[in-house]
C-alpha positions in Angstrom: -2.3 -24.3 -3.6 -3.9 -20.9 -2.3 -3.4 -18.3 -3.5 -4.8 -14.7 -4.1 -5.8 -13.3 -7.3 -7.9 -10.8 -9.1 -9.5 -11.7 -12.1 -10.4 -8.0 -13.5 -8.7 -4.8 -12.3 -10.8 -2.6 -9.9 -10.8 -2.1 -6.0 -9.5 -4.4 -3.1 -12.8 -6.3 -3.2 -11.4 -7.5 -6.8 -8.9 -10.0 -4.6 -9.6 -13.4 -4.3 -8.5 -15.8 -2.2 -8.3 -19.2 -3.9 -7.0 -22.3 -5.0 -5.0 -22.8 -8.3 -2.7 -25.3 -10.1 0.9 -25.0 -8.4 3.2 -24.2 -11.2 5.5 -26.3 -13.1 8.9 -24.6 -13.9 10.3 -24.0 -17.3 14.3 -23.8 -18.2 15.8 -21.3 -16.3 13.4 -21.0 -13.5 12.8 -21.3 -10.1 9.7 -23.2 -8.2 10.0 -21.1 -4.5 7.5 -22.3 -1.9 6.8 -18.8 -0.5 7.3 -18.3 3.0 6.5 -13.8 2.8 5.7 -11.1 0.6 5.1 -7.4 1.3 3.1 -5.4 0.2 4.1 -2.4 -2.1 2.1 0.6 -3.0 2.7 -0.2 -6.9 0.4 -4.0 -6.0 -2.5 -0.6 -5.5 -1.8 0.3 -8.7 -1.2 -2.7 -10.8 -4.2 -4.4 -9.3 -6.3 -0.6 -10.1 -5.8 -1.2 -14.1 -3.1 1.9 -13.7 -0.4 0.5 -14.5 -1.5 -1.6 -17.5 1.5 0.9 -20.2 4.3 0.2 -18.6 3.8 -3.0 -16.2 0.9 -5.4 -18.4 0.2 -8.1 -16.9 -2.1 -11.2 -17.8 -5.5 -11.8 -15.9 -6.0 -13.6 -13.5 -3.3 -12.7 -12.0 -1.0 -12.9 -8.3 0.2 -9.8 -7.4 3.2 -9.9 -4.9 6.8 -8.3 -6.6 8.9 -9.0 -3.3 9.3 -13.2 -2.6 11.3 -14.7 0.4 10.7 -18.9 0.5 12.8 -22.1 0.3 13.3 -22.9 -3.0 11.4 -26.6 -4.3 11.7 -27.6 -7.4 14.5 -26.7 -10.5 14.2 -25.3 -13.9 16.2 -26.9 -16.8 19.7 -25.9 -16.3 19.5 -23.8 -13.5 22.6 -24.6 -10.9 23.5 -21.5 -8.7 20.6 -22.8 -6.7 20.0 -26.0 -5.5 16.5 -27.1 -3.6 16.3 -26.5 -0.3 17.8 -23.1 -0.5 16.2 -20.4 1.6 15.9 -17.2 -0.9 15.0 -13.8 -1.9 13.8 -12.0 -4.4 12.6 -8.6 -6.2 10.4 -10.8 -9.1 9.4 -9.6 -12.5 6.8 -7.6 -12.1 4.6 -8.7 -15.7 4.9 -12.4 -13.9 2.4 -13.9 -11.4 3.5 -12.6 -8.0 3.9 -14.2 -4.6 0.7 -13.6 -2.9 0.5 -17.6 -3.1 2.0 -20.8 -1.7 4.2 -21.4 -4.4 5.4 -18.8 -7.3 7.9 -18.9 -10.1 10.9 -17.0 -10.5 13.6 -16.8 -13.0 17.3 -18.1 -11.0 19.3 -15.6 -11.6 17.5 -12.7 -10.1 17.6 -15.0 -6.3 19.7 -14.2 -3.7 20.3 -16.3 -0.3 18.3 -15.3 2.6 19.7 -13.5 5.5 20.3 -16.2 8.2 19.6 -13.2 10.5 16.5 -12.8 10.6 12.9 -14.6 10.0 12.7 -16.1 6.6 9.4 -14.4 6.0 10.7 -10.7 7.1 13.0 -11.5 4.4 10.8 -10.0 2.1 11.1 -7.0 3.5 14.2 -6.6 1.5 14.0 -6.4 -2.1 12.5 -4.3 -3.9 12.6 -1.1 -1.6 16.4 -2.0 -0.4 17.3 -2.0 -4.4 15.2 0.8 -4.8 17.3 3.1 -2.4 20.3 1.6 -3.3 20.1 2.6 -6.9 18.6 5.5 -5.8 22.1 6.5 -4.5 24.8 4.9 -5.7 23.4 3.8 -9.0 21.8 7.5 -9.9 23.3 9.8 -7.2 26.9 8.5 -7.0 26.7 9.2 -3.5 30.1 9.8 -1.9 31.6 9.8 2.0 30.8 13.6 3.3 28.4 14.8 1.1 24.8 16.0 2.7 21.6 14.0 1.7 17.4 15.1 2.0 15.3 12.6 2.3 12.0 13.2 2.1 10.0 10.6 3.5 12.6 9.1 4.7 9.8 8.1 8.1 8.4 5.0 4.6 10.3 1.6 3.9 12.2 2.9 1.3 13.7 6.2 3.2 14.3 3.6 6.2 16.9 2.2 4.1 18.1 5.0 2.4 19.3 6.8 5.4 21.0 3.9 6.6 23.1 3.3 3.9 23.9 6.7 3.3 24.8 7.2 6.9 26.9 4.0 6.6 28.1 5.5 3.5 29.9 9.0 5.1 27.2 10.6 4.4 25.3 13.3 6.3 21.6 12.5 6.4 18.7 15.1 7.1 15.2 13.1 7.3 11.9 14.7 6.2 9.8 12.3 8.6 8.3 12.4 12.2 10.5 13.0 15.0 12.2 9.8 16.3 11.0 7.7 12.5 14.5 7.7 11.3 17.2 6.7 14.3 19.7 6.6 11.4 19.4 10.5 10.2 22.1 13.4 11.2 19.0 16.0 11.4 15.4 15.3 11.0 12.8 18.0 9.9 9.5 17.2 11.2 6.7 17.3 7.9 3.8 18.1 10.5 5.4 21.2 12.0 7.8 22.7 9.5 8.2 23.1 5.5 11.0 20.8 4.5 11.5 22.8 1.6 12.2 26.4 4.6 13.6 24.2 6.8 17.3 23.5 5.0 20.1 25.6 6.3 22.4 24.9 4.0 22.3 23.3 0.5 22.6 19.4 0.0 24.4 16.9 -2.6 22.1 14.6 -2.9 18.3 14.4 -2.4 15.9 11.9 -2.8 12.3 12.2 -3.2 10.5 9.4 -1.8 6.5 11.1 -0.9 4.6 13.1 -3.2 4.8 16.2 -3.2 3.4 19.2 -5.0 4.8 20.1 -8.1 5.5 23.6 -6.5 7.8 21.3 -3.8 9.3 19.4 -5.9 11.2 22.6 -8.1 11.7 23.9 -4.2 13.6 20.5 -3.5 15.9 20.8 -6.4 16.4 24.0 -5.7 18.2 23.7 -2.3 20.4 20.9 -4.3 24.2 22.6 -4.7 25.6 22.9 -8.1 26.0 19.8 -9.8 23.9 17.6 -7.7 20.8 15.1 -8.0 17.4 15.1 -7.8 16.5 11.0 -7.0 12.2 11.3 -7.6 10.4 7.5 -7.4 7.2 9.4 -8.0 6.9 8.8 -11.5 4.0 10.5 -12.8 5.6 13.7 -11.8 8.7 14.0 -13.2 11.9 15.1 -11.0 12.9 19.2 -12.3 16.6 19.6 -13.4 18.3 23.0 -13.6 21.1 22.6 -16.6 22.2 26.5 -15.7 23.9 24.8 -11.9 24.0 21.4 -13.6 21.4 19.8 -11.3 20.1 16.5 -12.8 17.0 15.6 -11.5 16.3 11.6 -12.5 13.3 9.6 -12.2 13.9 6.0 -10.9 12.6 3.2 -12.0 13.8 0.4 -10.0 15.8 -2.9 -11.7 16.5 -6.5 -10.0 19.4 -7.1 -9.5 20.5 -10.1 -7.3 24.4 -8.8 -6.9 23.0 -5.8 -5.7 20.0 -7.3 -3.3 23.1 -10.2 -2.3 25.0 -7.3 -1.0 21.7 -5.6 1.2 21.5 -9.3 2.7 25.5 -9.0 4.1 24.4 -5.7 5.5 21.8 -7.5 7.1 24.0 -10.1 8.4 26.4 -7.9 9.7 23.7 -6.3 11.6 24.4 -2.5 9.1 21.4 -2.3 7.6 18.0 -3.1 10.2 14.6 -4.9 8.4 11.6 -3.4 9.5 8.1 -4.8 10.0 5.3 -3.2 11.0 3.5 -6.1 11.2 2.9 -9.6 9.2 -0.4 -10.8 8.1 -1.9 -14.0 6.5 -2.3 -14.5 2.9 -5.6 -14.8 3.3 -6.2 -11.3 4.6 -4.3 -9.7 1.9 -7.3 -7.6 0.2 -7.8 -6.1 3.5 -4.5 -5.0 3.6 -4.5 -3.6 -0.1 -8.4 -1.4 1.3 -5.7 -0.1 4.2 -3.1 0.8 1.8 -5.7 2.5 -0.7 -7.6 4.4 2.5 -3.9 5.3 3.5 -4.1 3.7 7.4 -0.6 1.7 6.4 2.5 2.7 8.2 5.6 0.9 8.0 6.3 -2.5 5.7 3.9 -4.8 5.9 4.5 -8.6 5.3 2.6 -11.0 3.9 2.8 -15.0 5.5 1.7 -17.3 3.1 
């Protein structure tokens, strides 16, 4: 089968589109014929060798933590899915990923794919959708009527977070370019205003999804009302807390959860959650996607079509 792999850590040039053996599922695993994967920032960090501590991989390694596709073969003991099922999943980061024609997946991480969108496009949902859900509901415990500030709302995680927060009955303040976050009640244009100065009233929850300077992250915590929560996904810069006011700072490490993913899929199929795909790129051109990401030239979610 064809796959994109890197045999050594380095810049995007280390990625090779090459032939490799099709894997065979072990007990508890399934073989998925890949329809799509997607590019996530962590893919570039793993390839560059910057995540060897928290995410050790075996070289050569195939990137691609998101998968959408069709179950091809079952390992021993798998009963939750059947051959021919259309599925999505957030793959274990330390294992080979879905930038290939076939990938192995633990059966328990898979959920039925959305029926209302193309199967390849469903790869735009798992990692970022789960990040948004877990930030809002597992960690921030968001409830109706609360005010939510999302810094980086124009990105893939932010788009889902804005939709999910709005669906939950929250008032959503998005820090993004105008017109990029339809679900928001209020948009602060970060290109012309300092969002730490533009918020007119305290918020209950703040999500930081974009790289910011430490002083601005600290200022973001200052916008949160007593007892509120700051959830931060830029984990190389810890989220500040304010114990005197009961403001909690939480650093989010997304985890695979098939139940949560199945719920997100149901929201997609009911029309309550929109999956946005900025572009679709053939598997053979994945190295170009990594290079564009490193140069800051990717916007929105890019799906890699196997």
